[in-house]
C-alpha positions, -999 to +999 in steps of 0.1 A: -227+212-005-263+216-015-274+205+019-254+233+035-271+258+013-305+247+027-295+258+062-303+295+056-338+290+040-348+263+065-338+286+094-359+314+079-389+291+073-387+279+109-387+314+122-418+322+101-435+290+113-425+293+149-452+288+176-450+325+184-453+336+147-479+310+137-498+297+167-521+267+163-555+275+150-582+275+175-619+273+166-641+288+192-678+279+190-707+278+213-731+250+222-759+265+202-777+239+181-779+263+151-741+264+150-739+227+150-760+225+119-739+251+100-720+232+073-691+257+072-686+254+110-688+216+107-661+216+080-639+239+100-643+218+131-631+188+111-602+206+092-587+228+120-572+198+139-558+184+106-542+217+098-526+219+133-512+184+129-498+193+094-482+225+108-465+205+136-453+179+111-438+207+089-421+223+119-406+189+130-394+181+096-378+215+091-362+212+125-348+178+116-335+191+082-318+220+101-301+195+125-290+173+095-275+204+078-257+213+110-244+178+114-263+171+147-286+144+132-279+115+110-300+118+078-326+091+071-341+084+037-370+106+046-347+135+055-328+130+022-360+131+002-372+163+021-338+180+015-338+171-022-373+184-026-365+217-008-332+221-027-352+219-060-378+244-046-405+216-048-430+214-020-425+181-001-456+158+003-461+166+040-499+159+038-495+123+026-495+108+060-524+130+072-546+121+042-544+156+028 
């Protein structure tokens, strides 16, 4: 029953995080040597790909949870843990595998 209650919020979150609503971050920079020595730009260059990977992982997990709630996908232990965390309004540990 609690899994069925997740369907509404998960669908809403997926709409908010869709590729159209939240496109991947793109860092545009030139070949200027001064830009390469800028520590903020260096940090962004390192973090933007990580954030894009995290966003894709969140989208995939939410899609899987929606499919489990709809009965289209058999739940795994990972799905169960995600669903339990989301049902308790606790943020799942999405960044663990990415080293966040």
